GUKEFI-740094 format. One record per residue (C-alpha): x, y, z; residue number from 0. Coordinates in pm, 1 decimal, m for minus. Layout:
# GUKEFI-740094
> X Y Z NUM
...
***
This chain:
# GUKEFI-740094
> 359.3 304.0 m2274.5 0
> 86.7 73.0 m2411.3 1
> m223.8 30.4 m2200.0 2
> m275.5 m309.8 m2042.3 3
> m459.4 m437.4 m1736.0 4
> m269.5 m459.4 m1406.6 5
> m131.4 m804.8 m1320.4 6
> m390.5 m1033.8 m1164.2 7
> m391.4 m1014.6 m785.3 8
> m262.8 m1310.1 m588.6 9
> m492.5 m1566.1 m432.0 10
> m487.4 m1554.7 m54.2 11
> m531.6 m1839.1 193.7 12
> m690.5 m1799.8 534.5 13
> m509.6 m1895.0 855.5 14
> m714.3 m1927.0 1176.0 15
> m567.2 m1919.2 1526.7 16
> m824.2 m1967.3 1803.8 17
> m1199.7 m2003.3 1768.3 18
> m1258.4 m1837.7 2106.9 19
> m1115.4 m1503.1 1990.1 20
> m1322.0 m1236.1 1809.3 21
> m1334.7 m1307.0 1436.1 22
> m1099.3 m1036.0 1311.5 23
> m835.1 m1130.3 1568.9 24
> m814.4 m1498.6 1486.1 25
> m771.5 m1479.9 1109.2 26
> m516.8 m1352.8 864.1 27
> m498.6 m1387.6 487.9 28
> m164.3 m1481.8 338.7 29
> 16.0 m1588.5 23.8 30
> 360.6 m1740.9 m27.4 31
> 597.6 m1702.6 m324.3 32
> 536.7 m1984.3 m570.6 33
> 890.4 m2035.1 m700.1 34
> 1110.0 m2018.6 m389.5 35
> 1098.8 m2019.5 m8.5 36
> 1018.8 m1670.1 124.5 37
> 1317.9 m1446.9 193.9 38
> 1117.3 m1226.0 430.8 39
> 765.8 m1175.2 563.2 40
> 586.5 m857.4 459.7 41
> 294.3 m773.3 687.5 42
> 45.7 m543.5 513.9 43
> m203.4 m338.9 717.4 44
> m520.4 m199.1 558.2 45
> m684.3 139.9 605.8 46
> m1000.0 211.6 805.1 47
> m1318.8 20.4 718.6 48
> m1131.5 m230.8 507.5 49
> m989.1 m575.2 578.4 50
> m697.6 m805.5 512.0 51
> m898.8 m955.9 228.7 52
> m841.1 m640.6 18.8 53
> m484.1 m747.2 m59.3 54
> m578.7 m1066.8 m244.3 55
> m795.5 m1168.1 m537.1 56
> m950.0 m1454.8 m348.1 57
> m965.8 m1522.4 23.9 58
> m1245.2 m1653.9 245.0 59
> m1457.0 m1374.8 385.0 60
> m1343.2 m1228.5 714.6 61
> m1280.5 m889.3 871.9 62
> m1489.2 m574.5 834.3 63
> m1624.1 m517.8 578.9 64
> m1602.2 m835.4 372.6 65
> m1476.3 m669.8 56.8 66
> m1294.2 m833.0 m228.7 67
> m956.7 m720.5 m356.0 68
> m877.3 m356.7 m428.5 69
> m642.1 m273.9 m716.7 70
> m378.7 m73.6 m527.6 71
> m350.2 m321.5 m241.0 72
> m350.1 m612.9 m486.8 73
> m69.2 m449.2 m684.1 74
> 138.3 m418.1 m365.4 75
> 93.6 m783.5 m266.5 76
> 160.8 m908.7 m620.7 77
> 488.7 m712.2 m641.2 78
> 592.4 m825.2 m293.3 79
> 534.9 m1190.5 m380.3 80
> 739.5 m1146.3 m698.1 81
> 1021.4 m1007.7 m482.1 82
> 1021.3 m1329.7 m280.2 83
> 832.1 m1209.0 25.9 84
> 554.3 m1394.3 202.0 85
> 260.5 m1153.3 235.8 86
> 41.1 m1166.2 546.6 87
> m267.4 m948.1 591.0 88
> m443.1 m938.2 927.8 89
> m757.1 m734.9 993.4 90
> m813.8 m473.2 1262.7 91
> m1056.9 m561.3 1540.8 92
> m1261.4 m245.1 1478.6 93
> m1306.2 m7.6 1184.6 94
> m951.1 127.4 1235.5 95
> m635.3 m8.1 1397.2 96
> m550.2 54.5 1762.7 97
> m285.2 m46.9 2013.0 98
> m510.5 m329.9 2129.6 99
> m446.8 m506.8 1799.2 100
> m69.8 m522.2 1843.2 101
> m25.9 m819.2 2082.9 102
> m304.4 m1014.3 1914.4 103
> m149.5 m974.3 1569.6 104
> 191.0 m1068.5 1714.1 105
> 46.3 m1395.0 1849.0 106
> m132.1 m1459.1 1519.1 107
> 187.3 m1396.1 1322.5 108
> 393.7 m1631.2 1540.6 109
> 134.4 m1907.4 1513.0 110
> 112.8 m1861.2 1134.8 111
> 492.8 m1884.7 1096.8 112
> 495.3 m2207.8 1296.0 113
> 210.5 m2349.2 1082.9 114
> 414.0 m2284.6 767.4 115
> 739.5 m2418.3 919.2 116
> 906.0 m2083.9 853.3 117
> 1221.5 m1984.1 1041.6 118
> 1142.4 m1778.8 1348.6 119
> 1420.0 m1534.6 1252.2 120
> 1280.5 m1464.1 902.5 121
> 1305.6 m1084.3 852.0 122
> 981.4 m893.1 906.8 123
> 889.0 m596.3 685.7 124
> 582.2 m388.7 768.3 125
> 377.2 m192.4 516.5 126
> 68.0 8.1 613.8 127
> m175.3 254.0 458.8 128
> m351.8 531.9 653.0 129
> m469.8 366.4 975.8 130
> m259.2 70.6 868.1 131
> 37.5 308.7 862.9 132
> m40.2 388.5 1226.2 133
> m36.5 16.2 1303.3 134
> 289.0 m24.4 1108.5 135
> 441.3 248.2 1322.9 136
> 328.0 74.7 1643.5 137
> 481.1 m251.2 1523.2 138
> 805.9 m77.9 1424.5 139
> 857.0 76.3 1767.9 140
> 751.3 m236.8 1956.4 141
> 864.9 m551.1 1773.6 142
> 1245.0 m610.7 1754.9 143
> 1191.7 m834.6 1450.4 144
> 1087.3 m543.0 1224.5 145
> 1382.6 m458.6 996.7 146
> 1213.0 m180.3 794.5 147
> 874.2 m9.6 768.4 148
> 686.6 171.8 489.4 149
> 393.4 398.5 576.1 150
> 152.3 545.1 319.9 151
> m39.5 867.6 406.3 152
> 47.4 833.5 774.3 153
> 348.3 996.9 939.8 154
> 448.2 894.5 1293.9 155
> 509.9 1183.4 1533.3 156
> 867.5 1256.9 1631.2 157
> 820.9 1122.4 1985.0 158
> 723.7 782.4 1844.0 159
> 1057.1 733.6 1667.4 160
> 1282.8 865.4 1944.4 161
> 1441.9 624.1 2193.5 162
> 1381.0 472.6 2435.2 163
> 1150.3 237.5 2246.4 164
> 973.5 m79.2 2362.4 165
> 1167.4 m277.5 2098.1 166
> 1501.4 m164.0 2240.2 167
> 1758.1 19.4 2029.5 168
> 1657.9 262.5 1756.7 169
> 1355.5 293.9 1530.6 170
> 1398.2 84.5 1213.2 171
> 1451.1 240.7 868.4 172
> 1136.6 430.2 770.7 173
> 984.8 507.3 432.0 174
> 709.7 771.0 409.7 175
> 473.7 785.0 111.4 176
> 250.2 1091.5 99.1 177
> 52.4 1291.9 m152.8 178
> 129.2 1633.9 m291.0 179
> m212.6 1783.0 m216.8 180
> m188.8 1693.7 151.4 181
> 37.1 1979.6 256.5 182
> m18.1 1906.8 625.2 183
> 113.4 1554.1 586.4 184
> 403.2 1686.2 379.3 185
> 505.9 1914.7 666.7 186
> 494.3 1622.5 909.4 187
> 709.6 1416.9 673.5 188
> 957.7 1702.8 631.5 189
> 1001.0 1714.6 1008.9 190
> 1118.7 1353.4 1010.1 191
> 1320.1 1382.1 688.6 192
> 1515.0 1675.4 833.1 193
> 1498.7 1564.1 1196.4 194
> 1773.0 1425.6 1412.1 195
> 1743.2 1180.4 1697.7 196
> 1952.1 918.9 1871.6 197
> 2020.2 601.0 1670.3 198
> 1852.4 750.9 1364.1 199
> 1826.9 511.1 1068.5 200
> 1743.3 594.3 707.3 201
> 1424.9 794.2 648.0 202
> 1302.5 815.7 288.1 203
> 1017.2 1029.2 154.3 204
> 822.1 951.5 m163.5 205
> 570.4 1198.9 m304.5 206
> 268.4 1105.8 m518.5 207
> 136.7 1365.6 m762.4 208
> m223.0 1385.4 m887.6 209
> m295.5 1177.7 m1196.7 210
> m485.6 1240.0 m1514.9 211
> m801.7 1036.0 m1569.5 212
> m759.3 949.9 m1936.4 213
> m995.3 725.0 m2135.8 214
> m762.6 430.0 m2063.4 215
> m705.0 515.2 m1694.6 216
> m946.8 261.3 m1547.2 217
> m809.3 m12.2 m1772.0 218
> m452.0 57.4 m1665.6 219
> m526.9 82.9 m1295.0 220
> m866.4 m70.7 m1212.1 221
> m889.5 m365.5 m1448.8 222
> m1189.0 m242.9 m1650.8 223
> m1218.5 m331.2 m2016.6 224
> m1113.7 m50.9 m2255.5 225
> m1476.7 10.8 m2352.0 226
> m1590.3 37.8 m1990.8 227
> m1294.8 259.7 m1901.0 228
> m1375.3 500.6 m2182.6 229
> m1743.6 502.0 m2087.7 230
> m1679.6 572.3 m1718.1 231
> m1431.3 849.1 m1799.7 232
> m1670.7 1008.3 m2048.2 233
> m1955.4 992.4 m1796.5 234
> m1741.3 1161.1 m1530.1 235
> m1637.0 1433.5 m1775.7 236
> m1998.6 1491.3 m1882.0 237
> m2100.8 1526.8 m1514.7 238
> m1821.9 1781.3 m1452.0 239
> m1639.0 1560.9 m1199.6 240
> m1339.3 1520.1 m1431.3 241
> m1219.2 1810.7 m1643.1 242
> m1173.4 1778.4 m2017.4 243
> m794.6 1767.7 m1968.0 244
> m825.7 1466.4 m1734.7 245
> m772.5 1646.6 m1403.3 246
> m1014.6 1547.1 m1126.6 247
> m1222.6 1856.1 m1046.1 248
> m1267.8 1801.7 m670.5 249
> m1233.8 1542.9 m398.1 250
> m1425.2 1233.6 m514.7 251
> m1743.2 1168.5 m316.4 252
> m1905.5 831.6 m365.6 253
> m2256.8 946.6 m283.9 254
> m2256.5 1235.4 m531.1 255
> m2050.7 1064.5 m802.3 256
> m2213.2 720.1 m792.7 257
> m2462.6 784.2 m1072.5 258
> m2190.5 910.7 m1306.9 259
> m1973.8 603.3 m1248.1 260
> m2269.8 368.5 m1287.8 261
> m2348.1 542.6 m1615.9 262
> m2036.3 390.8 m1769.4 263
> m2078.9 37.1 m1632.1 264
> m2310.9 m239.4 m1752.3 265
> m2622.7 m288.0 m1541.3 266
> m2688.5 m655.4 m1615.0 267
> m2385.7 m814.2 m1780.1 268
> m2116.7 m891.7 m1518.4 269
> m1867.3 m1126.7 m1687.2 270
> m1644.7 m844.6 m1811.9 271
> m1622.2 m670.3 m1472.1 272
> m1347.5 m721.2 m1211.1 273
> m1439.4 m1030.3 m1007.2 274
> m1760.9 m1034.8 m1218.6 275
> m1904.3 m791.0 m964.5 276
> m2053.1 m445.2 m1004.7 277
> m1956.4 m365.3 m645.6 278
> m1594.8 m468.6 m706.2 279
> m1586.7 m247.7 m1016.7 280
> m1730.6 46.8 m822.9 281
> m1480.5 m0.3 m539.9 282
> m1191.7 m13.8 m789.2 283
> m1306.9 296.7 m978.2 284
> m1349.7 504.4 m663.7 285
> m1014.3 394.2 m526.6 286
> m847.7 505.1 m849.3 287
> m1033.7 836.0 m845.4 288
> m890.0 894.8 m497.2 289
> m542.8 815.5 m633.9 290
> m598.6 1056.7 m923.6 291
> m711.2 1334.1 m687.6 292
> m393.4 1272.6 m489.7 293
> m475.3 1371.5 m132.8 294
> m526.4 1061.2 84.2 295
> m535.8 718.9 m80.4 296
> m380.9 375.7 m84.2 297
> m136.6 358.6 m372.2 298
> 98.6 116.9 m544.3 299
> 268.4 415.1 m711.8 300
> 607.2 361.8 m548.5 301
> 606.6 m13.4 m488.0 302
> 931.3 m75.1 m677.3 303
> 1102.0 193.6 m468.4 304
> 951.7 36.7 m156.0 305
> 1092.2 m304.7 m244.8 306
> 1431.0 m145.5 m318.0 307
> 1413.2 27.7 22.8 308
> 1334.0 m301.4 194.7 309
> 1614.2 m476.5 5.9 310
> 1866.6 m222.7 135.3 311
> 1781.9 m321.1 489.8 312
> 1737.4 m696.7 468.0 313
> 2008.0 m904.9 637.0 314
> 2280.5 m1003.8 392.5 315
> 2168.8 m1367.3 355.1 316
> 1813.7 m1270.4 257.9 317
> 1922.8 m985.6 28.0 318
> 2165.0 m1211.9 m159.3 319
> 1877.2 m1415.9 m303.9 320
> 1682.5 m1117.4 m440.2 321
> 1513.0 m1173.2 m780.1 322
> 1546.2 m934.2 m1073.8 323
> 1331.3 m616.7 m1051.2 324
> 973.5 m653.9 m1175.3 325
> 844.9 m469.1 m1480.3 326
> 697.4 m127.0 m1411.6 327
> 319.8 m106.9 m1368.5 328
> 133.1 53.8 m1660.5 329
> 83.2 422.2 m1588.7 330
> 352.0 429.7 m1319.9 331
> 584.8 725.9 m1354.2 332
> 960.1 735.2 m1311.1 333
> 1083.7 847.1 m969.2 334
> 1327.3 1136.9 m953.4 335
> 1557.7 1154.8 m652.2 336
> 1578.0 1473.9 m448.2 337
> 1786.1 1579.1 m150.3 338
> 1615.6 1638.2 182.7 339
> 1669.0 2010.9 143.2 340
> 1480.4 2034.2 m186.4 341
> 1124.8 2153.0 m138.4 342
> 965.9 2058.5 m469.9 343
> 1195.4 2015.2 m769.7 344
> 1412.1 1702.4 m805.3 345
> 1789.2 1736.1 m782.4 346
> 2082.9 1496.5 m773.3 347
> 2049.2 1181.6 m561.0 348
> 2146.2 1213.9 m196.7 349
> 2450.7 999.4 m128.2 350
> 2410.4 940.5 246.4 351
> 2142.8 678.2 325.4 352
> 2139.0 747.0 704.0 353
> 1992.6 1090.9 625.8 354
> 1650.3 1155.6 483.2 355
> 1588.1 1137.0 111.3 356
> 1285.9 1257.9 m77.7 357
> 1161.2 1146.8 m418.5 358
> 884.5 1288.2 m632.5 359
> 672.0 1133.6 m902.5 360
> 547.6 1332.9 m1198.1 361
> 191.0 1349.4 m1316.2 362
> 89.4 1068.6 m1545.1 363
***
């Protein structure tokens, strides 16, 4: 597949609720589809020490820290908007999400819907990464409006999905995205994929394999120019952090690896960098190194499968207006279906959606 930059991230708008509330609790960033009314709302929850601003190319500064967009989160929001979903991105009140955020985000979400004249019954999809996956799980067990949830590198414990639940009824359909190196998380996911509980809905597992850091890797995934991508990759190889075959040698560590990454980026000229910012370029490179290592990272790897999962569970009226599938992201691998009883190798697709399914992606 030819190398090309990822699609530009969407521009976000800021919605404010109440000036008397702490900053993170009174704001959310959002974007609406540009060609049609939204068919659903997709709430996206960031990981620790990030903010709702990460999901958009441009949004007024809020949350902690005040970072610009990150490539994996931006890819998710761009694909969701193309699918016809409104994307809303609140920020946690502290470094990571907690139960205290749940009622405040619920109030913020209701007020935002009213401000946009959106139907109160518009389906709600929840997508979270790491600590955001924890928040997504809290929302799924508490809010009756959640029709499906996708959690990346966080797996809810069995007792959190078993009735009785605060929402009433059963836990909504659950998608789990986890990484092959994290064998502990894989075991937790297997417990839910194979588990049985009252009013069990579909549980789907998607596995992300490590990726090869090729000379074009940071162009395909982080938005660097081809020259900068080649220079950063060569600098990492020369420092021994990336092997000559493209495999990442160890868990990326920003403090130790910073000099090698900087060695491939321009020190003075900024126009060719993402957001014309050296910091934004550094953040993007280190995020993609985490994805390549494949242990615990935000990832857009399975976003088309996530949208397909959400589509299966949207009410009929919303699903009937679904757009055509988006083109695959450069560098994104095909997804092979596997039954819940397969441990590693893909087999024939499982034909019973109420039971767990597991999919695996190959190494790029």
